[in-house]
N, C-alpha and C positions, 0 to 999 in steps of 0.2 A: 462552793467547790466545783460545781459543774462548769461555771464560767471559766475556771482556771484549769480545766481539764485535769482534775485531781480526783483520785479515788482513794478512799481510806475506809476500812471496815468499820471502825467505831471512833467515836470521839468519847474520851473518858472524862468523868467528872470526879475530881479528887476532893475528899472531905478534909479540907484544910481548916475549916472553921473551928473544929474541936481543939486545934492546937494553937492557932493564932488568927489574927485578922489580916495577915499578909496574903496577898493575891498574886497569882502567877499563871502562866500558860507556857506549855513547852511542847516541842516536837521531838520524838524519840524513835529509835528503831529504823530499819530500812526493809526494803522488799515487802513481803506480805505481812511483816511485823510492825509496820509503820503505825504510830500512834500519836494523836494529838491529845494532850491532856489540859484540862482547864480546872482551876480550883474553883470550888463552890463559892468562895468569897468573891471571886472575879465576877461570877454571874449575878451576884447580888448587888455589886457596885456599879456595873456598867449597863448602859442601855443596849437593846438588841443590835442597834447599828454599830455601836462600839465593839460589841462582841464579835460581829461579822468582820469588822476591820482587823481585830486581833487574830481571828482565824485565818484571814488573808495573809497576815504577817507570818503565822506559824507554818502555813502552807508554803510560803516563800522560803523559809528554812529548809523544808524538805525538797522543794523543786530545785533549790540552788545547791543541794548536796552538803549543807553545813554539818549535818550529823555525821555523815561519812567522813568528812574532812576532820572533824574533831576526834572521831574514833581513831583514825590513822595517826593523828598527831599524838594522842594519848598512848597508843601502842609503841610508837617510836621513842617517845620520852620514857616510857617504862623500860624499854630495852637498854637505853642509855643508862637509866638509873641502876638497873640491875648489874650492868657491865661495870659501872664505877663502884657500886657496892662490893662486888666480887674482887675488884682491885684493892679496896681498902681491907678486906678480910684476908687476902691471900698474898699480896705483893710484898716481898721483902724490902724493896726499895722505898715504898711508901711507909712501911713500918719504921725504917731507919730515919726517915724524914721527920717522924713524929717521936723519935728517941726511944724506939722499941727494938729490942734485940731480934725478936721474931714476930711475924704477923700473929695476932690473936683475934678470934672471932668477935668477942665481946668489945674489946678496945676498938677494933675496926668498925663495928656498928655504931659506937658512940661518936667516934671521930667523923665517920661518914654522915651521920645525922646533923652534925654541927656544920660540916663543910656543905653538904647538899642544901641545907636551909638557906645558906648565903647564895649558892648558885641558882636556886629556885627563885629567890627573890628577883634576880636579874632576868631569868628566863620568863618569868610571869609577865614582864612588860610587853614584849612583842606578842605574846599570846592574848593579853587583855586588849591590845590595839587591834588585833585580828578579830577578836570577839565583837568589838564595837563596829568594825567594818562589816561584819556579817549581820549585825542588827540593822545597820544602815541599809544594807542590800535587801533584807527582808522587809523593811519598811518601804523601800522603793518598789519592791514586788507588789506589795499590797496596794500601794497608791496607783501603780501602773494598771492594776486590775480595775480600779474604779477611783476617779479623782476625789470622790467624796470620802473615801476611805482615809485620806490624809487627815482631814479635819476630825473624823471620828476616832481615828487612832491616837492623835494627839490629845484629844479631850479625855479619852479612855485611860491613857498613860498617866495624864496629870491627876486624874481621880485616884488611880492606883497608888501613885507616889504620895499624894496627900494623905490617903487613908492609911498607908503603912508608915506614915510619919517620917519619911525620908527627907533628906536635905534637898530642897528644890533648886538651890543655887550653890553647889559645892564648888570649892576652890579648883581651878583648872588643873593644878598639879595632882591633887588627889584623884581627879577624874582620869587623868593620863595614867597614873600608876595602879589604880585599883577598880575603876568602874568597867565592868564588862558590857553595860548598857549605857548609851549616852544620855546625859541629863537633858530634859526637855527645855529649860529656861536658860 
C-alpha cells in the first residue's frame, strides 16, 4: 500500500467460511470510509504473495474511482427506475395501452415489474461489459505496481476459481452476457 501511495484505515477480514467455501475480496466506500475486505477463505487459499497482488488489484479499484462510478450509475439507474414506475402507476395513457380504464397502483406495479425485467436484461449487458473493463483496469494497476503481481494475481485467481468450482472455460456468449469478471483461461 505504501508503494502505491495508498492509505486506508483498516483491512477487514470477513468470516465467509461459516457460510461457504467461496472466496472474494472487494473495495467499498470512499473518503475516510474506504474499506478493503478479504474473505477468510481467500486468506487460507492463497499464498502471501498472491494476497498482496489481490490487494494491489483492490487498491486499483479505489485509486481508479470504480466505487464512485458504480455508485453514481446505481443512483441514476434508480432514478430512472422510480420515474418509470411512477409512470406505470399514474399515467392514464400507459394504463389504456394495457387495456385499463384508469391507472391502478397494484396493476401498475405488476406490469412495471414484467416490463422492467425485460428492460433490465438489456441494460445489464453494457453494465457487465463496463464491470469487466474495470476488472481489467484494476488488474493492470496491480501489475503496473509490480510486474510479479501479474503472475501472482493470475495464479491466485485460478486457485479461487478452482476452489469455488466455477467453470474455468465458459462459453464466450455467456461471458459477454453475464460475467462481471473476465475468465482466466
